[in-house]
C-alpha positions, 0 to 999 in steps of 0.5 A, spaced: 245 610 181 246 614 174 248 621 174 244 627 171 249 627 165 248 620 164 241 621 163 241 626 159 246 622 154 241 616 154 239 616 146 233 614 143 236 608 140 241 606 146 240 599 148 238 598 156 244 595 159 244 596 167 249 597 172 251 590 172 252 590 165 245 586 164 242 587 157 234 588 158 231 585 152 224 582 155 218 585 157 213 582 161 206 586 160 200 585 165 194 587 162 190 586 168 190 584 175 183 581 175 183 573 175 177 568 174 181 563 179 183 565 186 189 560 187 191 560 194 199 562 193 197 568 189 190 571 190 186 572 196 178 570 195 176 577 197 182 580 192 182 588 191 183 590 184 185 596 180 179 601 177 179 599 170 179 607 168 187 606 171 189 601 165 193 603 159 189 604 153 190 599 147 194 604 143 198 606 149 202 599 148 204 600 141 207 607 143 210 605 149 213 598 147 215 601 140 219 606 144 222 600 148 223 596 142 228 601 139 232 600 146 232 593 144 226 590 147 225 584 142 220 579 146 214 581 150 210 576 154 202 578 156 200 576 163 196 578 168 192 577 173 189 573 167 190 577 160 184 574 157 179 577 161 181 584 158 175 586 154 180 589 149 185 583 149 185 582 141 185 590 140 191 590 144 195 584 140 193 588 134 197 594 136 203 589 138 203 586 132 204 592 128 211 593 131 213 586 128 216 584 134 220 577 134 216 574 139 210 575 143 207 570 147 202 569 153 201 566 160 194 564 161 190 559 166 187 557 160 179 558 162 178 562 156 183 560 151 178 557 146 175 564 145 182 566 142 185 560 139 183 562 132 185 569 133 192 568 136 194 563 130 192 568 125 196 573 129 202 568 129 202 568 137 204 560 138 207 560 144 202 559 150 204 558 157 198 555 161 198 555 169 195 548 171 197 546 178 193 539 179 190 534 174 185 532 179 178 536 180 178 536 188 185 538 188 184 543 183 178 546 186 182 546 193 188 550 190 184 555 185 177 556 189 174 555 183 171 549 178 174 548 171 179 543 170 176 539 165 175 545 161 182 547 161 185 540 159 180 541 153 183 547 151 190 545 152 188 539 147 185 544 142 191 548 142 195 542 141 191 540 135 192 547 132 200 547 133 201 551 139 207 551 143 204 549 150 208 549 156 204 548 163 207 551 169 205 547 175 207 550 182 209 545 187 206 545 194 208 540 199 202 536 202 197 539 197 199 537 190 206 534 190 204 527 190 202 529 182 209 530 180 209 523 176 202 524 173 204 531 170 210 527 167 206 522 164 201 528 162 207 531 159 209 525 155 202 524 152 200 531 151 207 533 148 207 539 152 213 541 156 211 541 164 215 546 168 215 545 176 215 552 180 217 553 187 213 557 191 215 564 192 215 568 198 211 574 195 204 577 196 199 572 199 204 566 199 208 569 204 203 566 209 204 559 208 210 559 203 215 555 209 210 550 209 209 549 202 216 550 199 219 544 196 226 546 193 227 544 186 233 539 187 229 535 192 224 534 186 229 532 181 232 527 186 225 524 187 224 524 179 231 520 178 228 514 182 223 513 176 226 516 170 233 518 167 234 526 166 238 528 160 239 536 161 237 540 155 241 547 154 238 553 156 240 561 155 244 564 160 238 568 162 233 563 162 228 562 168 227 555 167 232 549 166 230 543 162 231 536 162 228 530 157 226 524 161 227 517 159 220 516 158 220 522 152 217 527 156 220 534 157 220 537 163 223 544 167 224 547 173 223 554 175 227 555 182 226 562 184 227 561 191 233 556 191 237 557 185 235 565 183 237 567 177 237 574 178 244 575 176 242 574 169 235 577 169 234 580 162 226 582 164 222 589 165 215 588 167 209 593 165 203 593 169 196 594 167 196 601 170 203 603 166 208 602 172 214 600 169 218 595 174 225 593 174 224 586 178 218 582 180 220 583 187 221 590 187 214 594 188 218 601 186 218 603 179 216 609 174 210 611 172 209 612 164 202 615 164 202 622 162 209 622 160 213 625 154 218 621 150 223 625 153 221 624 160 221 617 159 228 616 156 230 619 163 225 614 167 228 608 163 235 610 165 233 611 172 230 604 172 236 601 169 239 603 176 234 600 180 234 593 178 237 588 183 243 583 182 241 579 188 234 576 190 230 581 194 228 578 201 220 576 202 216 581 199 208 583 201 206 586 195 201 582 190 204 578 184 198 579 180 198 586 180 205 586 177 204 580 173 208 573 174 
């Protein structure tokens, strides 16, 4: 833990370098914990949500993220819950665009994407990750407890037609959707999107079934190699995914948060919709930035640098959708 003296000496433009010499330069920003799906590994059907009155206001994002930008934050990803449910989503984006950040991206389930594609294109936000766990209506409904697969697929096609860079994230669950791996690879080829296969994480609602659903990434890779040659694609050291080009022309990736944690090189902080800044998705504790002065926040940033773990924490029971996955 840092001393009080080091906190006092933390300058307004000092880079965010933690106790393990990791430079924090990426920020995940959860705009809401609400979602219009109820994916069985993420959110219970009767989920309890934050009161909208506790949310940060659009101008708060420019203030806080602008401040963090001076400390070296240069990539922001907007997440949820489902970020496109935030009624003032576009106003928030306007504030962020005023900061001239090098990269802003969005993670969404895609259901509402058609309402925002033109706006995102005008704003220069062309990187979109879309969560999609099945290409079959019955399985999609089983996982999400909702309808809407065809709508999401249509919105992906619309986004591709407008030259958005799309990555599709599929959480692989044994006995639920693991039989669709090859179909997703062919989908990646046909739609010219990167598909990334995610391990089910031991977090929140998924803890109840994680051991039954879990398939390690290396098993998926061995299965895929029976049909396709996999050519590794170089990735940055702090990347969450490792990627391959397949012999069929598809690009695929794997996020092995459980079997191959990337905590040792993590460069991310997370800001929740109610203003809690956290050092790690798997650590519930954080620091509240609401109703604080710039001077107080400098101390809070320094404190948070000492809270970021080097090794992956064990099973955690707080809800991922409240922090932003």
